C-alpha positions as CSV (number, residue, x, y, z in Angstrom):
1,X,-81.8,-190.5,135.3
2,X,-81.9,-194.2,134.1
3,X,-79.1,-196.3,132.5
4,X,-79.4,-198.7,129.9
5,X,-76.9,-200.8,128.1
6,X,-77.1,-202.1,124.6
7,X,-76.1,-205.9,124.3
8,X,-73.0,-205.0,122.1
9,X,-72.5,-201.3,123.1
10,X,-71.9,-198.8,126.0
11,X,-74.1,-197.6,128.7
12,X,-76.6,-194.8,127.8
13,X,-78.2,-192.3,130.2
14,X,-81.8,-191.8,129.4
15,X,-83.8,-188.7,130.6
16,X,-86.7,-188.5,128.2
17,X,-89.7,-186.1,128.1
18,X,-91.6,-189.1,129.6
19,X,-89.2,-189.3,132.6
20,X,-89.2,-185.6,133.3
21,X,-93.1,-185.5,133.2
22,X,-93.1,-188.5,135.5
23,X,-90.8,-186.9,137.9
24,X,-93.0,-183.9,138.1
25,X,-96.0,-185.9,138.9
26,X,-94.4,-188.2,141.5
27,X,-91.8,-185.9,143.1
28,X,-93.9,-182.7,143.6
29,X,-97.0,-182.0,145.8
30,X,-99.0,-180.6,142.9
31,X,-98.0,-183.6,140.9
32,X,-99.1,-186.0,143.4
33,X,-102.4,-184.3,143.8
34,X,-103.1,-184.8,140.2
35,X,-102.2,-188.5,140.4
36,X,-105.4,-189.7,142.0
37,X,-107.7,-189.0,139.0
38,X,-104.9,-189.9,136.5
39,X,-104.3,-193.4,137.8
40,X,-108.0,-194.4,137.9
41,X,-109.4,-197.0,135.5
42,X,-112.1,-194.5,134.5
43,X,-109.6,-191.9,133.2
44,X,-107.7,-194.7,131.4
45,X,-111.0,-195.7,129.7
46,X,-111.8,-192.1,128.6
47,X,-108.2,-191.6,127.2
48,X,-108.6,-195.0,125.5
49,X,-111.7,-193.9,123.7
50,X,-110.1,-190.8,122.3
51,X,-107.0,-192.8,121.3
52,X,-109.4,-195.2,119.4
53,X,-111.0,-192.4,117.6
54,X,-110.1,-191.1,114.1
55,X,-109.3,-187.6,115.6
56,X,-106.3,-189.1,117.3
57,X,-104.5,-189.8,114.1
58,X,-103.1,-186.2,114.2
59,X,-100.9,-187.5,117.1
60,X,-99.0,-190.1,115.0
61,X,-96.8,-188.0,112.9
62,X,-95.4,-185.8,115.8
63,X,-95.0,-189.0,117.9
64,X,-93.0,-190.7,115.2
65,X,-90.7,-187.7,114.8
66,X,-90.1,-187.0,118.4
67,X,-89.2,-190.6,119.2
68,X,-87.2,-191.3,116.1
69,X,-89.2,-194.4,115.2
70,X,-88.0,-196.3,112.0
71,X,-91.2,-197.1,110.3
72,X,-89.5,-199.6,107.9
73,X,-89.7,-202.1,110.7
74,X,-93.5,-202.1,110.6
75,X,-96.3,-202.9,108.2
76,X,-96.8,-200.2,105.5
77,X,-100.4,-199.1,105.7
78,X,-102.6,-196.3,106.8
79,X,-103.7,-196.2,110.4
80,X,-107.3,-195.5,111.6
81,X,-106.4,-194.1,115.0
82,X,-103.5,-193.5,117.3
83,X,-104.1,-196.8,119.0
84,X,-104.2,-198.6,115.7
85,X,-100.7,-197.2,115.1
86,X,-99.6,-197.9,118.7
87,X,-100.5,-201.7,118.4
88,X,-99.0,-201.8,114.9
89,X,-97.4,-205.1,113.6
90,X,-93.9,-205.7,112.6
91,X,-93.1,-206.2,109.0
92,X,-92.1,-209.7,108.0
93,X,-88.5,-210.4,108.9
94,X,-88.2,-207.3,111.2
95,X,-87.4,-209.6,114.1
96,X,-85.8,-213.0,114.3
97,X,-87.1,-215.4,117.0
98,X,-84.3,-217.6,118.1
99,X,-85.4,-221.2,117.5
100,X,-82.7,-223.2,119.3
101,X,-84.6,-225.3,121.9
102,X,-82.2,-224.6,124.6
103,X,-82.2,-220.9,124.2
104,X,-84.7,-218.6,126.4
105,X,-85.9,-215.5,124.4
106,X,-87.3,-212.2,125.2
107,X,-91.1,-211.9,124.7
108,X,-91.0,-208.2,123.7
109,X,-88.9,-205.2,122.8
110,X,-88.0,-203.7,126.2
111,X,-85.3,-202.8,128.8
112,X,-84.6,-205.9,130.9
113,X,-83.7,-206.5,134.5
114,X,-83.3,-210.0,136.2
115,X,-83.4,-210.9,139.8
116,X,-83.1,-214.1,141.8
117,X,-86.1,-215.0,143.8
118,X,-84.8,-215.9,147.2
119,X,-86.1,-218.3,149.9
120,X,-88.4,-215.7,151.3
121,X,-89.7,-214.9,147.7
122,X,-88.5,-211.2,147.9
123,X,-86.8,-209.4,145.0
124,X,-85.9,-205.8,144.6
125,X,-86.9,-203.3,141.8
126,X,-85.1,-199.9,142.1
127,X,-84.4,-200.2,145.8
128,X,-88.0,-201.4,146.7
129,X,-88.8,-204.9,147.9
130,X,-91.6,-207.0,146.4
131,X,-92.8,-210.4,147.0
132,X,-93.9,-212.9,144.3
133,X,-96.9,-213.6,146.6
134,X,-98.0,-210.0,146.5
135,X,-97.8,-209.9,142.7
136,X,-99.7,-213.1,142.2
137,X,-102.1,-213.0,145.3
138,X,-101.4,-216.7,145.7
139,X,-99.0,-218.3,148.1
140,X,-99.3,-221.7,146.5
141,X,-98.4,-220.4,143.1
142,X,-95.6,-218.2,144.4
143,X,-93.9,-221.0,146.1
144,X,-93.3,-222.7,142.7
145,X,-90.8,-220.0,141.8
146,X,-88.7,-219.8,145.0
147,X,-85.1,-220.2,143.8
148,X,-85.8,-219.3,140.2
149,X,-85.7,-215.8,138.5
150,X,-88.1,-212.9,137.9
151,X,-87.4,-211.2,134.6
152,X,-88.7,-207.5,134.4
153,X,-89.2,-206.4,130.8
154,X,-90.1,-202.7,130.8
155,X,-91.5,-201.2,127.6
156,X,-91.3,-197.5,126.7
157,X,-94.0,-195.7,124.7
158,X,-91.7,-195.9,121.6
159,X,-91.3,-199.6,121.8
160,X,-93.1,-202.3,119.9
161,X,-96.2,-203.2,122.1
162,X,-97.0,-206.6,121.0
163,X,-95.6,-209.7,123.0
164,X,-95.0,-213.5,122.4
165,X,-94.8,-216.8,124.1
166,X,-91.2,-217.7,124.8
167,X,-91.6,-221.4,124.3
168,X,-94.1,-223.9,123.1
169,X,-96.4,-225.7,125.5
170,X,-99.8,-225.7,127.2
171,X,-100.9,-222.3,128.7
172,X,-103.5,-221.7,131.3
173,X,-106.5,-219.3,131.3
174,X,-105.5,-215.6,131.8
175,X,-106.0,-214.4,135.5
176,X,-106.7,-210.8,135.9
177,X,-106.0,-208.8,138.9
178,X,-107.8,-205.4,139.0
179,X,-105.9,-202.3,140.2
180,X,-105.0,-198.7,139.3
181,X,-102.8,-197.5,136.4
182,X,-99.5,-195.9,137.9
183,X,-96.8,-195.5,135.4
184,X,-94.3,-198.2,135.3
185,X,-91.4,-195.7,135.1
186,X,-88.9,-196.4,137.8
187,X,-89.3,-192.9,139.2
188,X,-92.8,-193.7,140.4
189,X,-91.5,-196.9,142.0
190,X,-89.9,-194.7,144.6
191,X,-93.3,-193.5,145.7
192,X,-95.8,-196.4,145.1
193,X,-95.5,-200.0,145.0
194,X,-96.7,-200.1,141.3
195,X,-96.2,-203.7,140.6
196,X,-98.6,-204.6,143.5
197,X,-101.1,-201.9,142.7
198,X,-101.3,-201.9,139.0
199,X,-103.9,-203.7,137.0
200,X,-102.3,-206.8,135.7
201,X,-102.9,-210.2,134.0
202,X,-100.9,-213.6,134.1
203,X,-101.0,-217.0,132.7
204,X,-98.9,-220.1,133.3
205,X,-97.2,-221.8,130.4
206,X,-96.3,-225.5,131.0
207,X,-93.4,-225.1,128.6
208,X,-91.7,-227.7,126.4
209,X,-88.1,-226.9,127.6
210,X,-88.1,-224.6,130.6
211,X,-90.6,-226.0,133.2
212,X,-93.5,-223.8,134.2
213,X,-93.1,-220.2,133.0
214,X,-95.4,-217.4,134.4
215,X,-96.0,-214.5,132.1
216,X,-97.6,-211.4,133.5
217,X,-98.6,-208.2,131.8
218,X,-98.8,-205.0,133.9
219,X,-100.8,-202.1,132.8
220,X,-99.5,-198.5,133.1
221,X,-100.8,-194.9,133.3
222,X,-103.5,-194.3,130.5
223,X,-103.2,-198.0,129.5
224,X,-106.8,-198.9,129.8
225,X,-106.3,-202.4,128.1
226,X,-104.2,-205.4,128.3
227,X,-105.3,-207.3,125.2
228,X,-104.6,-211.1,125.7
229,X,-106.0,-213.2,122.8
230,X,-104.7,-216.8,123.9
231,X,-106.2,-218.8,126.8
232,X,-106.1,-222.5,127.7
233,X,-104.7,-224.0,124.6
234,X,-101.5,-225.3,123.2
235,X,-99.1,-222.6,121.8
236,X,-95.8,-222.4,120.0
237,X,-92.7,-220.4,120.5
238,X,-93.0,-216.9,118.9
239,X,-96.8,-217.1,118.9
240,X,-98.2,-213.6,119.6
241,X,-99.9,-213.7,123.1
242,X,-101.3,-210.1,123.0
243,X,-100.6,-206.5,123.0
244,X,-100.9,-203.3,125.2
245,X,-102.9,-200.2,124.3
246,X,-101.2,-196.8,124.6
247,X,-98.5,-196.2,127.3
248,X,-95.3,-197.7,128.6
249,X,-95.9,-201.1,130.1
250,X,-94.2,-204.1,131.6
251,X,-94.1,-207.8,131.0
252,X,-92.9,-210.0,133.8
253,X,-91.6,-213.7,133.5
254,X,-91.0,-215.9,136.4
255,X,-89.0,-219.2,136.0
256,X,-88.3,-222.1,138.4
257,X,-85.2,-223.1,140.1
258,X,-82.8,-225.1,137.9
259,X,-84.7,-224.4,134.5
260,X,-83.2,-221.3,133.0
261,X,-79.8,-219.5,133.5
262,X,-79.9,-215.7,132.4
263,X,-77.1,-214.6,130.2
264,X,-74.2,-213.2,132.2
265,X,-74.1,-209.7,130.9
266,X,-77.8,-209.2,131.9
267,X,-77.1,-210.4,135.4
268,X,-74.0,-208.1,135.7
269,X,-76.1,-205.2,134.5
270,X,-79.1,-205.8,136.8
271,X,-76.8,-206.1,139.8
272,X,-75.5,-202.7,139.0
273,X,-78.9,-201.2,138.5
274,X,-78.5,-201.0,134.7
275,X,-81.3,-202.2,132.3
276,X,-80.3,-204.2,129.3
277,X,-81.9,-203.3,125.8
278,X,-83.5,-206.4,124.3
279,X,-85.6,-207.3,121.3
280,X,-88.5,-209.6,120.8
281,X,-87.2,-213.2,120.1
282,X,-83.6,-212.3,121.1
283,X,-81.6,-214.7,123.4
284,X,-81.6,-213.7,127.0
285,X,-80.8,-216.9,128.7
286,X,-80.4,-220.7,128.2
287,X,-81.5,-223.9,129.6
288,X,-79.7,-224.4,133.0
289,X,-76.6,-226.6,132.5
290,X,-76.0,-225.5,129.0
């Protein structure tokens, strides 16, 4: 059971079909036997080929109904495949990207947790410790973020799966770290260090207002593609960076010491192990000192 709080509402317990299926895979002997093939890149590629095919369109209607997706938020058009639908674009005006320069915004629709990066560069996700170094596989880069924050934006399958740059600035090339494709559901995190094992990509944004901001995309079970389209160029706040193919996925941001202060409700929720529901472009923090 997971708990999520809306910004202006109460706490909601979530126990979806996806959660129950994940529990069956990760918490039973039979389920764990099935994991080895399921988390392999080859299986993700095969699943991706089917979901790119015209035959997969039959999955769209049942998915929309079972997850209560409001299609008025998205472009009104026919979809060629399930993945074409899954990577759908928002309709104009469906999201407002906060433009105040001192405001730090969410890169995506998601459930958010925020953690301080201690002197040992260790932070916790669902009672499991991770190091920034193990995520980045670079001690030198990890040291830039000691004293700052790590922001975990967890996307569910029903969420909008495109993500943006949170500020203007110069972005580096995308660095890919190969791995397997465990689910990013917290249930799996009790069994596997998924943020160390999963395939992921990151780039560094030398931002206009918030220092160096690292943005990492983490693949998930049956997500064969992290589709980043921007590399080594100047970008602006709200510009689309890329999207995930099918599955729940995660975007991770890292900010440096003294640059960004997370909003207090998000910090309080994170300390209590509660995720905060946020939308793309919404305020989640502010320039430190403001």
